[in-house]
C-alpha positions in Angstrom: 197.3 0.9 306.8 196.0 3.4 304.2 198.3 5.0 301.7 197.5 8.7 301.5 200.3 10.1 299.2 203.3 8.9 297.3 206.1 11.3 296.2 208.6 10.2 293.6 211.8 11.9 292.4 214.1 10.5 289.7 213.2 6.8 290.1 213.7 4.5 287.1 211.9 6.0 284.0 210.3 8.9 286.0 212.9 11.5 285.6 211.1 14.2 287.5 209.4 14.9 290.8 205.7 14.1 291.1 203.2 13.3 293.8 200.1 11.0 293.7 197.7 12.1 296.3 195.1 9.4 297.1 193.1 11.8 299.4 192.0 14.0 296.4 189.9 13.5 293.4 189.8 11.4 291.2 191.2 8.8 293.7 189.0 9.9 296.6 185.9 9.4 294.6 186.9 6.0 293.2 186.3 2.8 295.1 188.7 1.0 292.8 191.3 2.2 290.3 193.9 0.6 288.0 197.5 1.6 287.2 197.7 1.4 283.4 199.9 2.7 280.6 202.5 1.9 277.9 205.6 -0.1 278.6 208.1 2.1 280.3 205.6 4.6 281.5 206.4 4.1 285.2 203.7 1.8 286.5 206.2 -0.5 288.3 208.1 2.6 289.5 205.0 3.6 291.5 205.3 0.2 293.3 209.0 0.7 293.7 208.5 4.1 295.3 206.0 2.5 297.8 208.3 -0.2 298.9 211.4 2.0 298.9 209.6 4.6 301.0 208.2 2.2 303.5 210.9 -0.5 303.7 214.1 0.9 302.0 214.0 -2.2 299.7 212.6 -3.0 296.3 209.8 -5.6 295.7 211.7 -7.1 292.7 215.1 -8.5 292.0 217.0 -5.2 291.5 219.6 -3.5 293.6 218.5 -0.2 295.2 221.2 1.8 293.5 219.9 0.7 290.1 216.7 2.7 290.7 218.3 6.1 290.1 217.2 7.6 286.8 219.8 7.8 284.1 221.7 11.0 284.4 220.2 12.0 287.8 222.4 12.7 290.8 219.7 12.0 293.4 216.4 10.2 293.9 213.8 10.0 296.5 210.6 8.2 297.5 208.1 9.2 300.2 205.0 7.5 301.4 202.5 9.3 303.6 200.2 6.8 305.2 197.6 6.5 308.0 197.2 3.9 310.7 194.4 4.3 313.3 193.8 7.9 312.3 197.5 8.8 312.9 199.5 10.0 309.9 203.1 9.0 309.2 205.7 9.9 306.6 208.3 7.3 305.5 211.2 8.7 303.5 214.0 7.1 301.4 216.6 8.8 299.3 220.1 8.4 297.7 
């Protein structure tokens, strides 16, 4: 399985909607990359979005309803992935 794109809306500290497209530069041109940043910047939230989108569960000890950003009324995680040249979209929201 190859992760192509992650879309996040109002998860944890990321109080906005954003997409990370691994099929475009700079990710496309990189063989390896790291997720770095300050504490609270949203590094773990990217992993939360992947597991929520794919499995509807979180990878750490946290209830799913706790992932909603403070003050937000909805949240969402989508993962676009490829398996054997077939593209799929997994979606989760509350």
